[in-house]
A tleap script that builds the chain and sets N, CA, C and O, in Angstrom:
source leaprc.protein.ff14SB
mol = sequence {
  NMET ARG LEU PHE TYR ARG VAL LEU PHE LEU
  ILE SER VAL LEU VAL ALA LEU TRP PHE ALA
  LEU LYS SER VAL VAL GLY ALA TRP GLY TYR
  LEU ARG LEU GLN GLY GLN ALA PRO ALA VAL
  ILE GLU GLY TRP GLU ILE GLU GLU ILE SER
  PRO SER GLN PHE GLY TYR ARG VAL LYS TYR
  CYS PHE GLU ALA GLN GLY LYS ARG VAL GLU
  GLY GLU GLU VAL LEU LYS SER PRO LEU TYR
  PRO ASN ARG TYR ALA ALA GLU GLY SER LEU
  LYS SER TRP LYS GLU ARG GLN TRP THR VAL
  TYR TYR VAL LEU LEU ASN PRO LEU THR ASN
  THR LEU GLU ARG SER PHE PRO TRP LYS SER
  LEU LEU TYR ALA LEU ILE SER ILE GLY VAL
  LEU PHE TYR PHE ILE PHE LEU TYR GLN ARG
  ALA GLU GLN MET LYS CLYS
}
set mol.1.N position { -10.700 78.306 27.107 }
set mol.1.CA position { -11.558 77.125 27.560 }
set mol.1.C position { -12.055 76.366 26.217 }
set mol.1.O position { -11.637 75.285 25.801 }
set mol.2.N position { -13.056 77.199 25.637 }
set mol.2.CA position { -13.304 76.521 24.163 }
set mol.2.C position { -12.308 75.483 23.535 }
set mol.2.O position { -12.639 74.368 23.132 }
set mol.3.N position { -10.821 76.099 23.505 }
set mol.3.CA position { -9.957 75.306 22.305 }
set mol.3.C position { -9.817 73.726 23.529 }
set mol.3.O position { -10.098 72.585 23.163 }
set mol.4.N position { -9.519 73.950 24.395 }
set mol.4.CA position { -9.162 73.195 25.644 }
set mol.4.C position { -10.287 72.147 25.125 }
set mol.4.O position { -9.692 71.248 24.529 }
set mol.5.N position { -11.735 71.914 25.125 }
set mol.5.CA position { -12.892 71.157 24.625 }
set mol.5.C position { -12.481 70.590 23.546 }
set mol.5.O position { -12.341 69.370 23.470 }
set mol.6.N position { -12.245 71.377 22.612 }
set mol.6.CA position { -12.504 71.024 21.522 }
set mol.6.C position { -11.225 69.911 21.117 }
set mol.6.O position { -11.203 69.056 20.232 }
set mol.7.N position { -10.363 70.222 21.960 }
set mol.7.CA position { -8.821 69.242 22.114 }
set mol.7.C position { -8.941 68.271 22.604 }
set mol.7.O position { -8.384 67.204 22.348 }
set mol.8.N position { -9.989 68.625 23.688 }
set mol.8.CA position { -10.319 66.990 24.132 }
set mol.8.C position { -11.321 66.096 23.574 }
set mol.8.O position { -11.110 64.883 23.560 }
set mol.9.N position { -12.093 66.456 23.242 }
set mol.9.CA position { -12.929 66.363 21.937 }
set mol.9.C position { -11.973 65.364 20.768 }
set mol.9.O position { -12.208 64.171 20.577 }
set mol.10.N position { -11.334 65.822 20.361 }
set mol.10.CA position { -10.474 65.320 18.822 }
set mol.10.C position { -9.989 64.452 19.458 }
set mol.10.O position { -10.274 63.367 18.951 }
set mol.11.N position { -9.038 64.306 20.836 }
set mol.11.CA position { -8.753 63.283 21.130 }
set mol.11.C position { -9.402 62.017 21.641 }
set mol.11.O position { -8.944 60.878 21.729 }
set mol.12.N position { -10.570 62.503 21.952 }
set mol.12.CA position { -11.355 61.343 22.191 }
set mol.12.C position { -11.864 60.817 20.994 }
set mol.12.O position { -12.237 59.644 20.972 }
set mol.13.N position { -11.930 61.537 19.981 }
set mol.13.CA position { -12.338 60.571 18.604 }
set mol.13.C position { -11.257 60.150 17.954 }
set mol.13.O position { -11.475 59.210 17.189 }
set mol.14.N position { -10.254 60.505 18.002 }
set mol.14.CA position { -9.269 59.760 17.587 }
set mol.14.C position { -8.871 58.554 18.333 }
set mol.14.O position { -8.559 57.606 17.613 }
set mol.15.N position { -8.804 58.353 19.680 }
set mol.15.CA position { -8.665 57.507 20.475 }
set mol.15.C position { -9.982 56.401 19.805 }
set mol.15.O position { -9.747 55.448 19.063 }
set mol.16.N position { -11.374 56.824 20.288 }
set mol.16.CA position { -12.195 55.687 19.559 }
set mol.16.C position { -11.965 55.257 17.949 }
set mol.16.O position { -12.440 54.173 17.612 }
set mol.17.N position { -11.389 55.912 17.127 }
set mol.17.CA position { -11.211 55.514 16.117 }
set mol.17.C position { -10.243 54.563 15.694 }
set mol.17.O position { -10.288 53.880 14.671 }
set mol.18.N position { -9.091 54.585 16.843 }
set mol.18.CA position { -8.044 53.296 16.851 }
set mol.18.C position { -8.369 52.301 17.328 }
set mol.18.O position { -8.086 51.211 16.831 }
set mol.19.N position { -9.226 52.493 18.703 }
set mol.19.CA position { -9.353 51.035 18.953 }
set mol.19.C position { -10.466 50.167 18.115 }
set mol.19.O position { -10.540 48.941 18.031 }
set mol.20.N position { -11.339 51.198 17.499 }
set mol.20.CA position { -12.914 50.526 16.932 }
set mol.20.C position { -12.053 49.977 15.787 }
set mol.20.O position { -11.892 48.757 15.762 }
set mol.21.N position { -11.428 50.802 14.746 }
set mol.21.CA position { -10.181 50.277 13.571 }
set mol.21.C position { -9.630 48.634 14.154 }
set mol.21.O position { -9.551 47.480 13.731 }
set mol.22.N position { -9.373 49.317 15.220 }
set mol.22.CA position { -8.264 47.723 15.894 }
set mol.22.C position { -9.127 46.499 15.778 }
set mol.22.O position { -8.896 45.783 14.803 }
set mol.23.N position { -10.378 46.019 16.860 }
set mol.23.CA position { -11.249 45.575 16.819 }
set mol.23.C position { -11.807 45.226 15.667 }
set mol.23.O position { -12.082 44.030 15.574 }
set mol.24.N position { -12.108 46.040 14.581 }
set mol.24.CA position { -12.394 45.693 13.312 }
set mol.24.C position { -11.444 44.728 12.526 }
set mol.24.O position { -11.839 43.743 11.902 }
set mol.25.N position { -10.143 45.132 12.634 }
set mol.25.CA position { -9.673 44.632 11.967 }
set mol.25.C position { -9.035 43.204 12.864 }
set mol.25.O position { -8.213 42.443 12.353 }
set mol.26.N position { -9.310 43.115 13.565 }
set mol.26.CA position { -8.933 41.791 14.510 }
set mol.26.C position { -9.933 40.993 14.435 }
set mol.26.O position { -9.597 39.820 14.269 }
set mol.27.N position { -11.407 41.249 14.517 }
set mol.27.CA position { -12.590 40.591 14.146 }
set mol.27.C position { -12.405 39.810 12.579 }
set mol.27.O position { -12.700 38.650 12.294 }
set mol.28.N position { -11.876 40.767 11.784 }
set mol.28.CA position { -11.793 40.215 10.348 }
set mol.28.C position { -10.768 39.236 10.235 }
set mol.28.O position { -10.833 38.330 9.405 }
set mol.29.N position { -10.043 39.343 10.847 }
set mol.29.CA position { -8.904 38.283 11.040 }
set mol.29.C position { -9.301 37.042 11.749 }
set mol.29.O position { -8.625 36.075 11.399 }
set mol.30.N position { -10.321 36.759 12.762 }
set mol.30.CA position { -10.743 35.960 13.654 }
set mol.30.C position { -11.829 35.224 12.656 }
set mol.30.O position { -11.939 34.006 12.519 }
set mol.31.N position { -12.424 36.000 12.148 }
set mol.31.CA position { -13.569 35.820 11.228 }
set mol.31.C position { -13.166 34.855 9.634 }
set mol.31.O position { -13.893 33.947 9.232 }
set mol.32.N position { -12.163 35.204 9.073 }
set mol.32.CA position { -12.015 34.760 7.620 }
set mol.32.C position { -11.152 33.433 8.445 }
set mol.32.O position { -11.848 32.523 7.995 }
set mol.33.N position { -10.311 32.848 9.172 }
set mol.33.CA position { -10.261 31.632 9.678 }
set mol.33.C position { -11.130 30.617 9.910 }
set mol.33.O position { -11.245 29.925 10.922 }
set mol.34.N position { -11.822 30.580 8.737 }
set mol.34.CA position { -13.001 29.654 8.433 }
set mol.34.C position { -12.706 27.735 8.488 }
set mol.34.O position { -13.407 26.845 8.969 }
set mol.35.N position { -11.729 27.696 7.961 }
set mol.35.CA position { -11.372 26.309 7.523 }
set mol.35.C position { -10.186 25.435 8.892 }
set mol.35.O position { -9.054 25.716 9.286 }
set mol.36.N position { -11.057 24.451 9.214 }
set mol.36.CA position { -9.914 23.853 10.037 }
set mol.36.C position { -9.481 22.189 9.691 }
set mol.36.O position { -10.037 21.271 9.088 }
set mol.37.N position { -7.891 22.389 10.583 }
set mol.37.CA position { -7.850 20.619 10.572 }
set mol.37.C position { -7.101 20.321 11.106 }
set mol.37.O position { -6.248 21.093 11.543 }
set mol.38.N position { -7.108 18.989 11.308 }
set mol.38.CA position { -6.250 18.294 12.287 }
set mol.38.C position { -4.282 18.677 12.207 }
set mol.38.O position { -3.719 18.336 11.167 }
set mol.39.N position { -3.718 19.124 12.942 }
set mol.39.CA position { -2.260 19.487 12.797 }
set mol.39.C position { -1.126 18.319 12.983 }
set mol.39.O position { -1.126 18.031 14.180 }
set mol.40.N position { -0.516 17.821 12.540 }
set mol.40.CA position { 0.560 17.126 12.516 }
set mol.40.C position { 1.669 17.812 12.796 }
set mol.40.O position { 2.117 18.540 11.911 }
set mol.41.N position { 2.264 17.743 13.919 }
set mol.41.CA position { 3.421 18.790 14.740 }
set mol.41.C position { 4.600 17.970 14.452 }
set mol.41.O position { 4.701 16.750 14.575 }
set mol.42.N position { 5.580 18.909 14.005 }
set mol.42.CA position { 6.655 18.196 13.223 }
set mol.42.C position { 7.974 18.642 14.491 }
set mol.42.O position { 8.964 18.030 14.894 }
set mol.43.N position { 7.506 19.712 14.754 }
set mol.43.CA position { 8.970 20.272 15.524 }
set mol.43.C position { 8.327 21.114 16.606 }
set mol.43.O position { 7.191 21.589 16.615 }
set mol.44.N position { 9.459 21.220 17.684 }
set mol.44.CA position { 9.180 21.915 18.684 }
set mol.44.C position { 10.352 22.909 19.364 }
set mol.44.O position { 11.384 22.372 19.767 }
set mol.45.N position { 10.160 24.585 19.508 }
set mol.45.CA position { 11.655 24.456 19.772 }
set mol.45.C position { 11.384 25.284 20.844 }
set mol.45.O position { 10.243 25.403 21.291 }
set mol.46.N position { 12.541 25.988 21.387 }
set mol.46.CA position { 12.024 27.225 22.696 }
set mol.46.C position { 12.437 28.069 22.321 }
set mol.46.O position { 13.599 27.801 22.017 }
set mol.47.N position { 12.142 29.370 22.048 }
set mol.47.CA position { 12.507 30.536 21.324 }
set mol.47.C position { 12.402 31.741 22.364 }
set mol.47.O position { 11.466 31.987 23.126 }
set mol.48.N position { 13.736 32.505 22.182 }
set mol.48.CA position { 13.773 33.584 23.237 }
set mol.48.C position { 13.358 34.758 22.658 }
set mol.48.O position { 13.802 35.481 21.767 }
set mol.49.N position { 12.038 34.779 23.651 }
set mol.49.CA position { 10.964 36.250 22.408 }
set mol.49.C position { 11.703 37.969 23.183 }
set mol.49.O position { 11.705 39.022 22.546 }
set mol.50.N position { 12.119 37.858 24.276 }
set mol.50.CA position { 12.906 38.588 25.271 }
set mol.50.C position { 13.778 38.484 26.352 }
set mol.50.O position { 13.643 37.317 26.720 }
set mol.51.N position { 14.494 38.959 26.986 }
set mol.51.CA position { 15.436 38.439 27.539 }
set mol.51.C position { 14.420 37.584 28.953 }
set mol.51.O position { 15.045 36.854 29.722 }
set mol.52.N position { 13.240 37.731 29.107 }
set mol.52.CA position { 12.401 37.385 30.216 }
set mol.52.C position { 11.315 36.834 29.773 }
set mol.52.O position { 10.252 36.842 30.395 }
set mol.53.N position { 11.487 36.326 28.696 }
set mol.53.CA position { 9.861 36.014 27.792 }
set mol.53.C position { 10.654 34.840 26.703 }
set mol.53.O position { 11.460 34.966 25.781 }
set mol.54.N position { 9.854 33.483 27.445 }
set mol.54.CA position { 10.735 32.195 25.889 }
set mol.54.C position { 9.270 31.781 26.012 }
set mol.54.O position { 8.513 31.798 26.982 }
set mol.55.N position { 9.108 31.437 24.850 }
set mol.55.CA position { 7.910 31.000 24.173 }
set mol.55.C position { 8.332 29.589 22.925 }
set mol.55.O position { 9.430 29.329 22.434 }
set mol.56.N position { 7.230 29.020 22.746 }
set mol.56.CA position { 7.613 27.542 21.739 }
set mol.56.C position { 7.128 27.980 20.375 }
set mol.56.O position { 5.985 28.369 20.134 }
set mol.57.N position { 8.374 27.849 19.291 }
set mol.57.CA position { 8.245 27.761 18.347 }
set mol.57.C position { 7.776 26.161 17.774 }
set mol.57.O position { 8.370 25.158 18.169 }
set mol.58.N position { 6.710 26.106 16.863 }
set mol.58.CA position { 5.967 24.906 16.590 }
set mol.58.C position { 5.836 24.913 14.656 }
set mol.58.O position { 5.280 25.706 13.895 }
set mol.59.N position { 6.526 23.811 14.435 }
set mol.59.CA position { 6.445 23.768 12.714 }
set mol.59.C position { 5.361 22.276 12.915 }
set mol.59.O position { 5.275 21.287 13.644 }
set mol.60.N position { 4.752 22.824 11.895 }
set mol.60.CA position { 3.506 21.562 11.464 }
set mol.60.C position { 3.465 21.362 10.207 }
set mol.60.O position { 4.369 21.715 9.450 }
set mol.61.N position { 2.401 20.769 9.841 }
set mol.61.CA position { 1.658 20.613 8.462 }
set mol.61.C position { 0.266 19.939 8.728 }
set mol.61.O position { -0.055 19.361 9.767 }
set mol.62.N position { -0.597 20.136 7.470 }
set mol.62.CA position { -2.296 19.913 7.856 }
set mol.62.C position { -2.185 19.485 6.152 }
set mol.62.O position { -1.237 19.597 5.375 }
set mol.63.N position { -3.358 19.036 5.983 }
set mol.63.CA position { -4.093 18.591 4.714 }
set mol.63.C position { -5.410 19.624 4.479 }
set mol.63.O position { -6.409 19.612 5.197 }
set mol.64.N position { -5.249 20.317 3.588 }
set mol.64.CA position { -6.032 21.316 3.285 }
set mol.64.C position { -6.504 21.382 2.075 }
set mol.64.O position { -5.648 21.982 1.425 }
set mol.65.N position { -7.623 21.030 1.215 }
set mol.65.CA position { -8.098 20.864 0.008 }
set mol.65.C position { -7.519 19.859 -0.655 }
set mol.65.O position { -7.696 19.701 -1.863 }
set mol.66.N position { -6.590 18.899 0.244 }
set mol.66.CA position { -6.317 17.549 -0.617 }
set mol.66.C position { -4.946 17.697 -1.075 }
set mol.66.O position { -4.330 16.975 -1.859 }
set mol.67.N position { -4.477 18.970 -0.334 }
set mol.67.CA position { -2.711 19.203 -0.593 }
set mol.67.C position { -2.226 19.297 1.268 }
set mol.67.O position { -2.812 19.696 2.274 }
set mol.68.N position { -0.902 18.713 1.004 }
set mol.68.CA position { -0.146 19.417 2.394 }
set mol.68.C position { 0.488 20.739 2.106 }
set mol.68.O position { 0.866 21.381 1.126 }
set mol.69.N position { 0.421 20.875 3.654 }
set mol.69.CA position { 0.558 22.726 3.756 }
set mol.69.C position { 1.478 22.409 5.217 }
set mol.69.O position { 1.517 21.582 6.128 }
set mol.70.N position { 2.210 23.730 4.741 }
set mol.70.CA position { 3.303 23.297 6.217 }
set mol.70.C position { 3.619 24.749 6.933 }
set mol.70.O position { 4.142 25.711 6.371 }
set mol.71.N position { 3.218 24.689 8.182 }
set mol.71.CA position { 3.392 26.172 8.796 }
set mol.71.C position { 4.047 26.115 9.875 }
set mol.71.O position { 4.082 25.064 10.514 }
set mol.72.N position { 4.751 27.329 10.324 }
set mol.72.CA position { 5.625 27.351 11.239 }
set mol.72.C position { 4.935 28.731 12.168 }
set mol.72.O position { 4.516 29.756 11.630 }
set mol.73.N position { 4.939 28.508 13.453 }
set mol.73.CA position { 4.668 29.876 13.965 }
set mol.73.C position { 5.131 29.793 15.638 }
set mol.73.O position { 5.617 28.780 16.142 }
set mol.74.N position { 4.883 31.029 16.347 }
set mol.74.CA position { 5.920 31.011 17.633 }
set mol.74.C position { 4.045 31.406 18.402 }
set mol.74.O position { 3.217 32.207 17.967 }
set mol.75.N position { 3.963 30.659 19.382 }
set mol.75.CA position { 2.729 30.575 19.903 }
set mol.75.C position { 2.960 31.592 20.994 }
set mol.75.O position { 3.942 31.750 21.720 }
set mol.76.N position { 1.605 32.361 20.922 }
set mol.76.CA position { 1.491 34.073 21.811 }
set mol.76.C position { 1.478 33.543 23.338 }
set mol.76.O position { 1.814 34.192 24.329 }
set mol.77.N position { 0.968 32.083 23.292 }
set mol.77.CA position { 0.707 32.113 24.616 }
set mol.77.C position { 1.369 30.507 25.065 }
set mol.77.O position { 2.013 29.939 24.183 }
set mol.78.N position { 1.229 29.894 26.232 }
set mol.78.CA position { 2.050 30.510 27.067 }
set mol.78.C position { 3.437 31.003 26.994 }
set mol.78.O position { 4.061 30.436 26.097 }
set mol.79.N position { 4.095 31.843 27.624 }
set mol.79.CA position { 5.468 32.817 27.791 }
set mol.79.C position { 5.978 32.510 29.256 }
set mol.79.O position { 5.247 32.198 30.196 }
set mol.80.N position { 6.970 32.612 29.285 }
set mol.80.CA position { 8.159 31.781 30.451 }
set mol.80.C position { 8.892 32.790 30.591 }
set mol.80.O position { 9.389 33.461 29.687 }
set mol.81.N position { 9.049 33.035 32.418 }
set mol.81.CA position { 10.222 33.758 32.641 }
set mol.81.C position { 11.598 33.162 31.594 }
set mol.81.O position { 12.108 33.725 30.626 }
set mol.82.N position { 11.913 31.907 32.181 }
set mol.82.CA position { 12.869 31.707 31.785 }
set mol.82.C position { 12.868 30.165 30.977 }
set mol.82.O position { 11.909 29.404 31.110 }
set mol.83.N position { 13.977 29.838 30.189 }
set mol.83.CA position { 14.431 28.582 29.496 }
set mol.83.C position { 13.865 27.865 30.119 }
set mol.83.O position { 12.716 27.596 29.769 }
set mol.84.N position { 14.549 27.108 31.577 }
set mol.84.CA position { 14.182 25.738 32.177 }
set mol.84.C position { 12.319 25.851 32.631 }
set mol.84.O position { 11.816 24.818 33.071 }
set mol.85.N position { 11.543 26.936 32.510 }
set mol.85.CA position { 10.403 26.827 32.831 }
set mol.85.C position { 10.011 26.621 31.535 }
set mol.85.O position { 9.043 25.875 31.687 }
set mol.86.N position { 10.130 26.791 30.427 }
set mol.86.CA position { 9.611 26.432 29.254 }
set mol.86.C position { 10.183 24.833 28.837 }
set mol.86.O position { 9.804 24.200 27.851 }
set mol.87.N position { 10.856 24.524 29.519 }
set mol.87.CA position { 11.275 23.055 29.055 }
set mol.87.C position { 10.783 21.867 29.986 }
set mol.87.O position { 10.783 20.660 29.743 }
set mol.88.N position { 10.453 22.400 30.873 }
set mol.88.CA position { 9.733 21.563 31.993 }
set mol.88.C position { 8.615 21.804 31.818 }
set mol.88.O position { 7.969 21.333 32.754 }
set mol.89.N position { 7.611 22.602 30.671 }
set mol.89.CA position { 6.548 22.201 30.538 }
set mol.89.C position { 5.826 21.952 29.122 }
set mol.89.O position { 4.631 21.926 28.826 }
set mol.90.N position { 6.728 21.817 28.528 }
set mol.90.CA position { 7.139 21.393 26.830 }
set mol.90.C position { 6.313 19.931 26.539 }
set mol.90.O position { 5.625 19.651 25.557 }
set mol.91.N position { 6.648 19.022 27.843 }
set mol.91.CA position { 5.625 17.665 27.669 }
set mol.91.C position { 4.401 17.586 27.808 }
set mol.91.O position { 3.883 16.489 27.600 }
set mol.92.N position { 3.451 18.874 28.255 }
set mol.92.CA position { 2.119 18.509 28.211 }
set mol.92.C position { 1.707 19.258 26.965 }
set mol.92.O position { 0.703 18.875 26.366 }
set mol.93.N position { 2.434 20.348 26.500 }
set mol.93.CA position { 2.180 21.294 25.024 }
set mol.93.C position { 2.305 20.135 23.871 }
set mol.93.O position { 1.743 20.128 22.776 }
set mol.94.N position { 3.281 19.066 24.472 }
set mol.94.CA position { 3.563 18.385 22.869 }
set mol.94.C position { 2.635 17.314 23.123 }
set mol.94.O position { 2.267 16.810 22.061 }
set mol.95.N position { 2.028 16.684 24.327 }
set mol.95.CA position { 0.656 15.755 24.005 }
set mol.95.C position { -0.484 15.979 23.749 }
set mol.95.O position { -1.389 15.149 23.669 }
set mol.96.N position { -0.562 17.383 23.560 }
set mol.96.CA position { -2.131 18.045 23.450 }
set mol.96.C position { -2.176 17.751 21.640 }
set mol.96.O position { -1.221 17.640 20.871 }
set mol.97.N position { -3.568 17.688 21.367 }
set mol.97.CA position { -3.808 17.613 20.094 }
set mol.97.C position { -4.048 18.826 19.769 }
set mol.97.O position { -4.483 19.601 20.620 }
set mol.98.N position { -3.806 19.242 18.441 }
set mol.98.CA position { -3.830 19.926 17.858 }
set mol.98.C position { -4.888 20.710 16.446 }
set mol.98.O position { -4.871 20.091 15.382 }
set mol.99.N position { -5.469 21.600 16.493 }
set mol.99.CA position { -6.017 21.906 15.225 }
set mol.99.C position { -5.658 23.551 14.449 }
set mol.99.O position { -5.429 24.581 15.084 }
set mol.100.N position { -5.693 23.415 12.925 }
set mol.100.CA position { -4.927 24.837 12.472 }
set mol.100.C position { -6.321 24.953 11.984 }
set mol.100.O position { -7.202 24.157 11.662 }
set mol.101.N position { -6.187 26.296 12.050 }
set mol.101.CA position { -7.202 27.096 11.349 }
set mol.101.C position { -7.060 27.951 10.241 }
set mol.101.O position { -6.416 28.905 10.678 }
set mol.102.N position { -7.270 28.118 9.207 }
set mol.102.CA position { -6.700 28.447 7.877 }
set mol.102.C position { -7.874 29.335 7.137 }
set mol.102.O position { -9.090 29.268 7.316 }
set mol.103.N position { -7.290 29.999 6.446 }
set mol.103.CA position { -8.341 30.945 5.532 }
set mol.103.C position { -8.951 29.835 4.170 }
set mol.103.O position { -8.057 29.288 3.525 }
set mol.104.N position { -9.904 29.632 3.903 }
set mol.104.CA position { -10.416 28.842 3.068 }
set mol.104.C position { -10.277 28.730 1.394 }
set mol.104.O position { -10.463 27.779 0.635 }
set mol.105.N position { -9.797 30.362 1.113 }
set mol.105.CA position { -9.429 30.367 -0.540 }
set mol.105.C position { -7.828 30.334 -0.469 }
set mol.105.O position { -7.057 30.371 -1.428 }
set mol.106.N position { -7.462 30.242 1.098 }
set mol.106.CA position { -5.817 30.439 0.503 }
set mol.106.C position { -5.098 29.811 1.902 }
set mol.106.O position { -4.672 30.696 2.644 }
set mol.107.N position { -4.887 28.381 2.398 }
set mol.107.CA position { -4.650 27.643 3.093 }
set mol.107.C position { -2.789 27.813 3.754 }
set mol.107.O position { -2.137 27.109 4.525 }
set mol.108.N position { -2.523 28.835 3.142 }
set mol.108.CA position { -1.320 29.078 3.612 }
set mol.108.C position { -1.016 30.230 4.646 }
set mol.108.O position { -0.026 30.513 5.321 }
set mol.109.N position { -2.384 30.828 4.482 }
set mol.109.CA position { -2.984 31.823 5.800 }
set mol.109.C position { -3.495 31.099 7.035 }
set mol.109.O position { -4.688 31.015 7.325 }
set mol.110.N position { -2.326 30.498 7.854 }
set mol.110.CA position { -2.808 29.771 8.584 }
set mol.110.C position { -2.380 29.914 10.366 }
set mol.110.O position { -1.561 30.766 10.709 }
set mol.111.N position { -3.003 29.030 11.342 }
set mol.111.CA position { -2.573 29.610 12.844 }
set mol.111.C position { -2.846 28.719 13.719 }
set mol.111.O position { -4.044 28.475 13.861 }
set mol.112.N position { -2.363 28.344 14.138 }
set mol.112.CA position { -2.759 26.994 15.323 }
set mol.112.C position { -3.588 27.816 16.919 }
set mol.112.O position { -4.108 27.323 17.920 }
set mol.113.N position { -3.388 29.013 16.537 }
set mol.113.CA position { -4.574 30.130 17.859 }
set mol.113.C position { -5.219 30.699 17.041 }
set mol.113.O position { -4.750 31.324 16.090 }
set mol.114.N position { -6.334 30.565 17.291 }
set mol.114.CA position { -7.502 31.287 16.807 }
set mol.114.C position { -8.174 32.312 18.014 }
set mol.114.O position { -8.946 31.583 18.637 }
set mol.115.N position { -8.204 33.477 18.515 }
set mol.115.CA position { -9.172 34.177 19.594 }
set mol.115.C position { -9.669 35.157 18.899 }
set mol.115.O position { -9.190 35.648 17.878 }
set mol.116.N position { -10.953 35.546 19.628 }
set mol.116.CA position { -11.433 36.680 19.211 }
set mol.116.C position { -11.101 37.766 20.264 }
set mol.116.O position { -10.986 37.609 21.480 }
set mol.117.N position { -10.944 39.130 19.388 }
set mol.117.CA position { -9.908 40.318 20.027 }
set mol.117.C position { -11.384 40.940 20.965 }
set mol.117.O position { -12.169 41.823 20.618 }
set mol.118.N position { -11.381 39.926 22.514 }
set mol.118.CA position { -12.076 40.376 23.258 }
set mol.118.C position { -11.796 41.956 23.733 }
set mol.118.O position { -12.583 42.898 23.647 }
set mol.119.N position { -10.568 41.954 24.209 }
set mol.119.CA position { -9.553 43.083 24.861 }
set mol.119.C position { -10.016 44.234 23.894 }
set mol.119.O position { -10.782 45.133 24.241 }
set mol.120.N position { -9.564 44.129 22.866 }
set mol.120.CA position { -9.951 45.317 21.644 }
set mol.120.C position { -11.170 45.899 21.675 }
set mol.120.O position { -11.301 47.121 21.743 }
set mol.121.N position { -12.336 44.921 21.617 }
set mol.121.CA position { -13.596 45.351 21.453 }
set mol.121.C position { -13.663 46.009 22.820 }
set mol.121.O position { -13.961 47.197 22.693 }
set mol.122.N position { -13.527 45.723 23.807 }
set mol.122.CA position { -14.033 46.499 25.563 }
set mol.122.C position { -13.408 47.615 25.066 }
set mol.122.O position { -14.099 48.625 25.200 }
set mol.123.N position { -12.055 47.840 24.396 }
set mol.123.CA position { -11.791 49.149 24.416 }
set mol.123.C position { -12.057 49.750 23.538 }
set mol.123.O position { -11.715 50.932 23.573 }
set mol.124.N position { -12.680 49.321 22.509 }
set mol.124.CA position { -13.432 50.418 21.527 }
set mol.124.C position { -14.785 50.699 21.971 }
set mol.124.O position { -15.078 51.869 21.724 }
set mol.125.N position { -15.774 50.007 22.571 }
set mol.125.CA position { -17.007 50.327 23.230 }
set mol.125.C position { -16.433 51.285 24.204 }
set mol.125.O position { -16.905 52.414 24.340 }
set mol.126.N position { -15.307 50.800 24.959 }
set mol.126.CA position { -15.641 52.246 26.220 }
set mol.126.C position { -14.831 53.486 25.659 }
set mol.126.O position { -15.059 54.545 26.244 }
set mol.127.N position { -14.016 53.516 24.725 }
set mol.127.CA position { -13.862 54.902 24.022 }
set mol.127.C position { -14.760 55.648 23.509 }
set mol.127.O position { -14.790 56.876 23.437 }
set mol.128.N position { -15.575 54.798 23.112 }
set mol.128.CA position { -16.801 55.172 22.237 }
set mol.128.C position { -17.701 55.565 23.564 }
set mol.128.O position { -18.221 56.681 23.527 }
set mol.129.N position { -17.863 54.999 24.379 }
set mol.129.CA position { -18.816 55.689 25.232 }
set mol.129.C position { -18.300 56.791 25.719 }
set mol.129.O position { -19.051 57.766 25.697 }
set mol.130.N position { -16.890 56.987 26.300 }
set mol.130.CA position { -16.436 58.197 26.336 }
set mol.130.C position { -16.863 59.560 25.550 }
set mol.130.O position { -17.310 60.602 26.029 }
set mol.131.N position { -16.640 59.291 24.463 }
set mol.131.CA position { -16.859 59.838 23.618 }
set mol.131.C position { -18.531 60.514 23.388 }
set mol.131.O position { -18.682 61.672 22.998 }
set mol.132.N position { -19.535 59.727 23.651 }
set mol.132.CA position { -20.571 59.950 23.847 }
set mol.132.C position { -20.906 60.714 24.976 }
set mol.132.O position { -21.926 61.391 24.845 }
set mol.133.N position { -20.166 60.804 26.328 }
set mol.133.CA position { -20.382 61.057 26.847 }
set mol.133.C position { -19.871 62.911 27.077 }
set mol.133.O position { -20.286 63.868 27.731 }
set mol.134.N position { -18.889 62.670 26.220 }
set mol.134.CA position { -17.875 64.126 25.792 }
set mol.134.C position { -19.389 64.929 25.424 }
set mol.134.O position { -19.997 65.758 26.101 }
set mol.135.N position { -19.690 64.401 24.230 }
set mol.135.CA position { -21.099 65.000 23.325 }
set mol.135.C position { -21.700 65.503 24.442 }
set mol.135.O position { -21.885 66.688 24.719 }
set mol.136.N position { -22.070 64.281 25.227 }
set mol.136.CA position { -23.051 64.860 26.192 }
set mol.136.C position { -23.235 65.625 26.826 }
set mol.136.O position { -24.303 66.210 27.009 }
set mol.137.N position { -21.714 65.886 27.557 }
set mol.137.CA position { -21.464 67.146 28.166 }
set mol.137.C position { -21.731 68.636 27.327 }
set mol.137.O position { -22.434 69.616 27.572 }
set mol.138.N position { -21.011 68.359 26.471 }
set mol.138.CA position { -21.185 69.612 25.547 }
set mol.138.C position { -22.599 70.081 25.262 }
set mol.138.O position { -22.941 71.262 25.327 }
set mol.139.N position { -23.315 69.174 24.974 }
set mol.139.CA position { -24.708 69.735 24.901 }
set mol.139.C position { -25.659 70.060 25.807 }
set mol.139.O position { -26.756 70.606 25.690 }
set mol.140.N position { -24.813 69.462 27.101 }
set mol.140.CA position { -25.533 69.955 28.478 }
set mol.140.C position { -24.893 71.747 28.364 }
set mol.140.O position { -25.526 72.803 28.344 }
set mol.141.N position { -23.673 71.528 28.316 }
set mol.141.CA position { -22.669 72.994 28.373 }
set mol.141.C position { -23.832 73.920 27.657 }
set mol.141.O position { -24.388 74.737 28.391 }
set mol.142.N position { -24.162 73.863 26.529 }
set mol.142.CA position { -24.545 74.783 25.476 }
set mol.142.C position { -26.019 75.186 26.181 }
set mol.142.O position { -26.304 76.374 26.336 }
set mol.143.N position { -26.870 74.190 26.567 }
set mol.143.CA position { -28.305 74.434 27.213 }
set mol.143.C position { -27.878 75.154 28.016 }
set mol.143.O position { -28.396 76.266 27.913 }
set mol.144.N position { -27.036 75.069 28.938 }
set mol.144.CA position { -26.818 75.788 30.292 }
set mol.144.C position { -26.565 77.204 29.657 }
set mol.144.O position { -27.121 78.226 30.058 }
set mol.145.N position { -25.898 77.164 28.892 }
set mol.145.CA position { -25.675 78.907 28.136 }
set mol.145.C position { -26.759 79.472 28.181 }
set mol.145.O position { -26.645 80.552 28.760 }
set mol.146.N position { -28.139 79.189 27.728 }
set mol.146.CA position { -28.929 79.325 26.399 }
set mol.146.C position { -29.738 80.134 28.102 }
set mol.146.O position { -30.825 80.710 28.055 }
savepdb mol mol.pdb
quit
């Protein structure tokens, strides 16, 4: 039985480390995109991501540190169930004003979508909480033995 709890504890440590690492990497990616510039959208394409998911591929350019930089990206959201839904919504996305976020030291690293990894952070906090719960249970079981 003791081996079972050790394996369970090891699994919870690995899960907590995985989610913590994932949230740190995501936060680092978010925080390093310090530069902002207005984007000039040069083209839109509808791209099939999977048989039931369609999204937009956007070609854009912007000016950073006096240089013209070009970029291309498949937007993470919105995703549509078919090509017709994506085509129907495209007009409203074309009218939107876009901002490019880029790394100040390397404007070639850029994106139109910058979002903080709240979901990964929440998973990390929950898994660390479960880890501390197992530590508490282990200590409580050791006290009960005495």
